[in-house]
C-alpha positions in Angstrom: 48.0 -18.3 34.2 46.2 -16.8 37.2 42.9 -17.2 38.9 43.1 -13.6 40.3 44.2 -10.7 38.1 47.0 -9.9 35.7 48.2 -7.2 38.1 48.3 -9.7 41.0 50.0 -12.4 38.9 52.6 -10.0 37.5 53.2 -8.6 41.0 54.3 -12.0 42.2 57.0 -12.1 39.5 58.7 -9.2 41.3 59.5 -11.6 44.1 61.8 -13.4 41.7 64.8 -11.1 42.1 68.4 -12.2 42.2 68.7 -11.9 46.0 65.7 -14.1 46.5 67.0 -16.6 44.0 70.4 -16.8 45.7 68.8 -17.8 49.0 66.2 -20.0 47.3 63.1 -18.2 48.4 61.5 -17.6 44.9 60.3 -19.9 42.2 62.4 -20.4 39.1 59.5 -19.1 36.9 59.3 -15.8 38.9 63.0 -15.4 38.5 63.0 -16.0 34.8 60.1 -13.6 34.1 61.7 -11.0 36.3 65.1 -11.4 34.5 63.5 -11.3 31.1 61.7 -8.1 31.9 64.7 -6.5 33.5 67.0 -7.4 30.6 64.4 -5.9 28.2 64.3 -2.7 30.1 68.1 -2.5 30.2 68.1 -2.9 26.4 65.5 -0.2 26.1 63.0 -2.7 24.7 59.2 -2.3 24.9 57.6 -5.0 27.1 54.0 -5.9 26.3 51.9 -8.0 28.6 48.8 -9.7 27.3 46.0 -11.4 29.0 42.8 -13.2 28.1 39.9 -12.8 30.5 38.1 -16.1 31.0 34.5 -15.9 32.2 33.9 -17.9 35.4 32.0 -21.1 34.9 29.9 -22.8 37.5 28.2 -26.2 38.0 25.6 -27.4 40.4 26.6 -30.5 42.2 25.4 -32.7 45.1 27.9 -34.2 47.4 27.7 -35.5 51.0 24.0 -35.0 50.9 24.3 -31.3 50.2 23.8 -29.3 46.9 25.9 -26.4 46.0 26.9 -24.3 43.0 30.7 -24.5 42.6 33.2 -22.6 40.5 35.1 -24.6 37.9 38.7 -23.9 37.3 39.2 -23.8 33.5 42.2 -21.4 33.3 44.9 -24.1 33.0 43.0 -25.9 30.2 42.3 -22.7 28.3 45.9 -21.7 28.7 47.0 -25.0 27.1 44.6 -24.4 24.2 45.9 -20.9 23.6 49.5 -22.2 23.7 48.7 -24.9 21.2 47.0 -22.5 18.8 50.0 -20.1 19.1 52.4 -22.9 18.4 50.4 -24.2 15.4 50.0 -20.7 14.0 53.6 -19.5 14.6 55.5 -22.9 14.4 57.3 -22.0 17.7 56.8 -22.7 21.3 55.9 -19.8 23.5 58.6 -20.4 26.1 57.4 -18.1 28.9 54.2 -20.0 29.4 53.4 -23.2 31.2 55.8 -26.1 30.9 55.3 -27.6 27.5 58.0 -29.7 26.0 56.5 -30.6 22.7 
């Protein structure tokens, strides 16, 4: 899930190399994604990356005596919906997505 671009999000995974993991300067998620891709390439496997563009949603609110149009963050909720549909359709949990233990 990202609120920027797929290229930007995937670029952050490249920070998760073994050297960074040894000194504790990368996230576990970045390390796992990086290792999965690296292993796939070593095994001469094709790596597909998918994304779903979510249109920005806004809402007009009034707070502190001021009115403004704000951008709503729906990406996490929509990711959860997509994971649940995938799980129901395939009867497996997509392990490289957000933490989901059920």
